[in-house]
C-alpha positions in Angstrom: 29.7 121.3 51.8 27.7 119.2 50.2 27.7 115.9 50.7 30.2 114.4 48.7 33.0 116.5 50.2 32.1 115.2 53.5 35.9 113.6 55.2 35.8 110.7 55.8 34.0 110.2 59.0 35.7 109.7 62.2 34.2 106.9 64.8 31.4 108.0 67.0 31.4 111.4 65.8 28.1 113.6 63.2 29.0 115.9 60.9 27.8 118.7 61.6 27.3 121.1 58.6 28.0 124.5 59.4 26.1 128.0 58.1 25.0 130.6 59.9 22.3 130.4 62.9 21.0 132.7 65.5 22.9 132.2 68.7 22.0 133.7 72.2 18.8 134.2 73.7 16.5 137.4 75.1 14.5 135.4 77.4 16.3 134.3 79.8 20.0 135.3 81.6 21.3 138.0 80.2 24.8 137.0 79.4 23.1 135.1 77.0 22.2 138.4 75.4 21.5 139.7 72.9 20.3 137.6 70.0 23.3 137.9 66.8 24.3 136.0 63.8 26.9 134.4 63.7 28.3 132.3 61.1 31.0 128.7 62.0 32.6 126.2 59.1 31.9 122.8 59.0 33.3 120.3 60.9 32.5 116.4 63.3 31.4 116.3 66.6 31.5 113.4 69.1 28.1 111.7 68.7 28.3 111.4 73.1 30.2 114.0 75.6 33.5 111.4 76.6 33.1 109.1 78.6 34.6 107.4 82.0 35.9 104.3 79.3 37.3 106.4 76.5 38.7 108.8 79.1 40.4 105.7 81.0 41.4 104.4 77.5 43.5 107.9 77.1 45.0 107.9 80.6 46.6 104.3 80.6 48.2 105.4 76.6 49.5 108.5 78.4 50.1 108.5 81.9 48.3 111.9 82.3 47.8 113.3 85.8 44.9 115.2 86.0 44.5 118.4 87.7 42.3 116.6 90.8 45.2 114.2 91.9 47.5 117.5 92.0 48.3 118.8 95.0 47.7 122.6 95.0 50.4 125.1 94.5 50.0 126.7 98.4 51.6 130.1 96.3 47.7 130.7 94.4 46.1 129.7 97.7 48.3 131.9 100.5 44.8 131.6 102.9 44.1 128.3 102.6 45.0 125.7 105.8 47.9 122.9 105.3 45.8 120.3 105.6 43.3 121.7 102.6 46.3 121.6 99.8 46.0 117.9 99.5 43.9 117.1 96.0 40.9 116.6 95.6 37.8 118.0 93.6 33.9 119.6 94.3 30.9 116.9 94.8 27.4 117.8 94.5 26.1 116.4 98.1 22.5 117.9 98.6 21.3 119.2 101.9 19.5 117.5 104.9 16.9 120.1 104.1 15.6 123.2 102.8 19.0 126.1 101.8 19.5 129.9 100.5 19.7 129.3 96.8 22.2 132.5 97.5 25.5 130.0 98.6 27.0 126.9 96.8 28.3 126.0 99.4 25.4 124.9 101.0 25.6 121.8 98.6 29.3 121.7 96.9 31.3 119.8 99.0 35.3 119.8 98.2 36.1 116.2 98.8 40.2 115.2 99.6 40.9 112.2 97.2 37.8 113.0 95.1 38.6 113.0 91.2 37.5 110.7 87.5 38.3 107.2 89.0 36.4 108.2 92.4 33.5 110.3 91.5 32.1 110.6 94.6 35.9 111.1 96.7 37.7 107.6 98.6 35.7 104.7 98.7 33.6 105.8 95.1 34.0 103.8 92.0 33.4 103.8 88.7 31.9 100.3 89.0 28.8 100.3 85.9 29.5 103.4 85.4 31.9 103.2 82.0 29.0 104.3 79.6 28.9 107.6 82.0 30.0 110.7 80.5 33.5 111.8 82.8 33.8 114.4 85.2 36.2 115.7 87.2 37.7 116.7 85.1 39.6 120.4 84.2 39.7 122.0 81.3 44.1 121.7 81.1 42.8 117.6 81.3 39.8 117.9 78.7 42.6 120.0 76.8 44.8 116.7 76.8 42.4 114.4 76.0 41.7 115.9 73.2 45.3 116.4 71.6 46.0 113.1 72.3 43.0 112.2 70.1 43.5 114.0 67.7 40.9 116.4 68.0 40.1 119.8 69.8 37.5 121.5 72.4 35.1 123.5 70.4 34.4 126.9 70.7 30.6 128.0 72.0 29.6 129.1 68.9 30.2 126.1 67.6 28.2 124.0 70.4 25.6 126.3 70.1 25.8 125.4 67.0 25.5 122.2 67.2 23.3 121.7 69.8 20.6 123.3 68.0 20.2 120.7 66.1 19.0 122.7 62.8 15.6 124.5 65.2 16.4 127.9 64.8 15.7 130.0 67.6 14.1 127.0 69.6 14.4 127.1 73.7 15.9 123.2 74.1 17.8 120.9 72.0 14.7 119.6 70.8 11.6 122.1 70.6 9.8 124.5 73.0 7.9 122.7 74.9 10.4 121.2 77.6 8.5 117.4 78.5 6.4 117.1 75.4 3.8 114.7 76.5 5.2 114.1 79.0 8.0 112.4 77.9 12.1 113.6 79.5 14.6 114.8 76.7 17.8 115.3 79.2 19.2 114.1 82.4 18.2 117.4 84.6 16.9 118.1 88.1 12.9 117.4 89.0 11.5 118.6 91.9 13.1 121.3 94.8 16.8 121.9 94.2 18.9 121.1 95.5 16.9 119.6 97.9 14.3 117.1 96.6 14.8 115.3 93.1 11.5 114.0 91.8 13.8 111.3 89.1 10.9 111.8 86.6 13.8 111.1 84.2 15.1 108.0 85.9 18.7 109.4 87.2 19.4 111.1 90.3 23.3 111.9 89.7 24.5 111.3 85.6 23.6 109.1 83.0 24.5 106.7 80.6 25.1 108.5 77.4 22.3 107.9 74.9 19.6 107.1 77.2 17.2 110.2 75.7 16.6 111.1 72.2 19.5 112.7 70.2 18.7 116.6 68.5 18.3 117.2 64.8 21.8 115.9 63.8 22.1 113.1 65.9 24.0 114.5 68.8 22.8 112.8 72.4 23.3 114.3 76.0 24.3 117.8 74.4 22.4 119.3 77.4 21.5 118.2 80.6 23.5 115.1 82.0 26.7 116.5 82.3 28.5 120.7 81.7 31.1 120.7 78.8 34.2 123.2 78.2 34.6 124.9 75.5 38.0 126.3 74.0 36.0 130.0 74.9 37.4 132.6 77.0 34.0 133.9 79.4 33.3 136.9 78.7 29.8 138.8 79.9 28.4 138.7 76.5 28.9 136.0 73.7 28.7 139.0 71.3 32.9 138.3 70.7 32.4 134.2 70.5 34.5 133.2 67.9 33.9 131.5 64.4 36.2 129.0 63.1 38.2 131.2 61.9 39.1 132.5 64.7 40.6 129.6 67.0 42.9 129.5 68.8 43.3 126.5 70.9 44.3 127.8 74.5 47.6 126.2 76.2 46.9 123.8 79.3 46.9 125.6 82.5 45.2 125.0 85.6 37.7 125.3 87.0 33.8 124.4 88.5 29.7 124.5 88.0 25.7 125.0 88.7 24.8 128.6 90.1 22.3 130.8 89.3 25.2 133.9 87.5 28.2 132.7 88.7 30.3 129.7 90.2 33.0 129.1 93.0 36.1 129.8 91.6 38.1 127.8 94.1 36.8 124.8 96.5 39.9 125.9 99.1 39.4 128.8 100.7 36.6 131.6 100.7 39.2 134.4 99.6 40.5 133.7 96.2 43.8 132.6 94.5 46.9 135.6 94.4 46.8 135.7 90.6 42.6 134.4 89.3 43.0 131.8 87.0 41.4 132.3 83.6 37.7 131.1 82.4 35.9 129.5 80.0 32.5 128.9 78.7 30.8 126.1 79.3 28.0 124.8 78.5 25.0 122.4 78.2 23.7 122.9 81.7 23.9 119.1 83.5 21.5 117.0 86.1 21.8 119.5 88.7 20.6 122.2 86.6 16.3 123.0 88.1 14.0 125.8 86.9 13.9 127.0 90.4 18.0 127.6 90.6 20.0 127.4 87.2 17.5 126.4 84.0 20.3 126.5 81.8 19.6 123.1 79.9 19.5 125.0 76.8 21.6 125.9 73.6 21.6 129.2 74.3 22.3 128.9 77.6 26.3 130.0 79.0 28.2 130.0 82.4 31.6 131.0 83.1 34.7 128.1 84.9 37.9 128.7 85.9 40.0 126.9 84.2 41.5 124.9 86.8 38.2 123.4 88.8 36.9 119.9 88.7 33.1 119.2 89.8 31.2 115.9 90.0 29.4 117.6 87.1 31.2 119.1 84.2 32.8 116.5 81.5 33.4 117.3 77.9 33.3 116.3 74.3 35.3 117.4 70.9 35.4 118.1 67.7 37.0 117.7 64.5 37.5 120.6 62.0 38.1 119.4 58.3 
């Protein structure tokens, strides 16, 4: 599509021209393989993740109640103690010392009362966070926002094409060097995760949108800061990733994130729910991704996320397909 045929620009969105690209990577995690050619159509994409201020307007207009604010259904968690069945969400809590990286419970805590208004739990506020990405949103919350805004969530292929910014096969959204000339290009974890963050990028948790350089298409925070939902059902290989002609927007239903290979499915109980919820692909990594544990602040990186879980480092951005 040439420039003269673009539809009118929606506010704070970037035109992604569409085309064919090499999706995936053969150099990192197994679920990113194999590299293969995928074609996507043109679309508009939010320049940045949905912010706290934008999400607040949605809540005010719709009175939507997020998953983290709802009392869990005992049927879904038959082994949970009654005292655990209260609204809450997952919050990153750094341990006091070295821990085994194979157990996410060493740094993730399910905190009663944690939700988008109280990102660190009861007593925490959104003061000063209006321009930070919204967090503690499960998949149905992201879908509800997108519908209200007249938008949609991207497929995995659409998201990855946009994140690459026109750089075919590059490791990162800006090229092949993590910190060119020593400059931090995204909000990630520097140091020994989960114990010590060197804060070379200046941020311990989320950062305001646009504090790091945009990619080739002008998208900011496309990797790092917070993971982002896609509408793609998760499979162990991305070779079935839909292009825009195959998109079927999932109906709202009941999701969580950052592990070496897979994320936990429930925060309430070590036992899985009677009927495990479906999973979606999340992309982009977050401020908790570190080379010693989760090197996923790359366009090709992908993880599964159960749709009913919310966390302190998972958000989303939307698209509009012309």
